[in-house]
C-alpha positions as CSV (number, residue, x, y, z in Angstrom):
1,X,-0.2,0.0,0.1
2,X,1.2,3.6,-0.8
3,X,1.7,5.7,1.9
4,X,0.9,9.1,0.9
5,X,1.6,12.0,0.9
6,X,4.7,11.3,-0.9
7,X,8.1,12.9,-0.8
8,X,9.6,14.9,-3.9
9,X,11.9,11.9,-4.1
10,X,9.7,9.2,-3.5
11,X,7.1,10.8,-6.1
12,X,9.6,11.2,-8.9
13,X,10.9,7.5,-8.6
14,X,7.3,6.4,-8.6
15,X,6.2,8.2,-11.6
16,X,9.0,7.7,-13.4
17,X,8.6,3.9,-12.7
18,X,5.0,3.9,-14.2
19,X,5.9,6.2,-17.1
20,X,8.6,3.5,-17.9
21,X,6.7,0.4,-17.1
22,X,3.3,0.9,-16.0
23,X,0.3,2.3,-17.3
24,X,-1.1,6.1,-17.1
25,X,-4.6,6.3,-17.4
26,X,-6.4,9.8,-18.1
27,X,-9.7,10.4,-16.5
28,X,-12.6,11.9,-18.5
29,X,-12.1,15.4,-16.8
30,X,-8.3,15.2,-17.6
31,X,-9.3,14.8,-21.4
32,X,-11.5,17.9,-21.3
33,X,-8.5,19.8,-19.4
34,X,-6.5,18.3,-22.2
35,X,-8.6,19.6,-25.1
36,X,-9.2,22.8,-23.5
37,X,-5.5,23.5,-23.2
38,X,-4.6,22.1,-26.5
39,X,-2.4,19.5,-24.5
40,X,-1.5,15.6,-26.1
41,X,-0.8,12.9,-23.9
42,X,2.9,13.1,-24.8
43,X,2.8,16.8,-23.4
44,X,1.2,15.2,-20.4
45,X,4.0,12.7,-19.9
46,X,6.9,15.1,-20.6
47,X,5.7,17.1,-17.7
48,X,5.3,14.4,-15.3
49,X,8.9,13.0,-16.4
50,X,10.7,16.6,-16.6
51,X,8.6,19.2,-14.4
52,X,9.0,19.9,-10.9
53,X,6.5,18.6,-7.9
54,X,4.7,22.1,-7.3
55,X,2.4,20.9,-4.2
56,X,0.4,18.0,-3.4
57,X,-3.2,18.6,-1.8
58,X,-5.7,16.1,-0.4
59,X,-9.0,16.7,-2.2
60,X,-11.7,14.2,-3.0
61,X,-10.6,11.4,-0.5
62,X,-7.0,11.2,-2.5
63,X,-3.5,12.7,-2.4
64,X,-3.2,15.1,-5.8
65,X,0.1,16.2,-6.9
66,X,0.7,19.1,-9.3
67,X,3.8,19.1,-11.7
68,X,4.7,22.1,-13.7
69,X,6.9,23.3,-16.2
70,X,7.3,26.8,-17.5
71,X,4.3,26.6,-19.8
72,X,2.6,23.6,-18.5
73,X,0.2,21.9,-15.2
74,X,-0.7,18.6,-14.8
75,X,-2.2,17.2,-11.6
76,X,-1.9,13.5,-10.9
77,X,-3.4,11.0,-8.5
78,X,-2.2,7.4,-7.8
79,X,-4.7,5.1,-8.0
80,X,-4.7,2.5,-4.9
81,X,-5.5,-1.1,-5.8
82,X,-7.4,-1.7,-2.1
83,X,-9.7,1.4,-2.8
């Protein structure tokens, strides 16, 4: 089970592992925002890989991590298999 909130180092290790070997899923809400902001899935992957962890907040029963570059922001939450 994931112990959240994650530190910057833990977040970076986990997100890079997911990007390399796992599955990144996009919610309907995320896809709507991507369309509004003219972002692609690859844009989101690039932000998650190279962006800076801006902050994390507990919202709607899960931790949400905001990652940003100079021009883009992506919010990610990890699915807990026990939920």
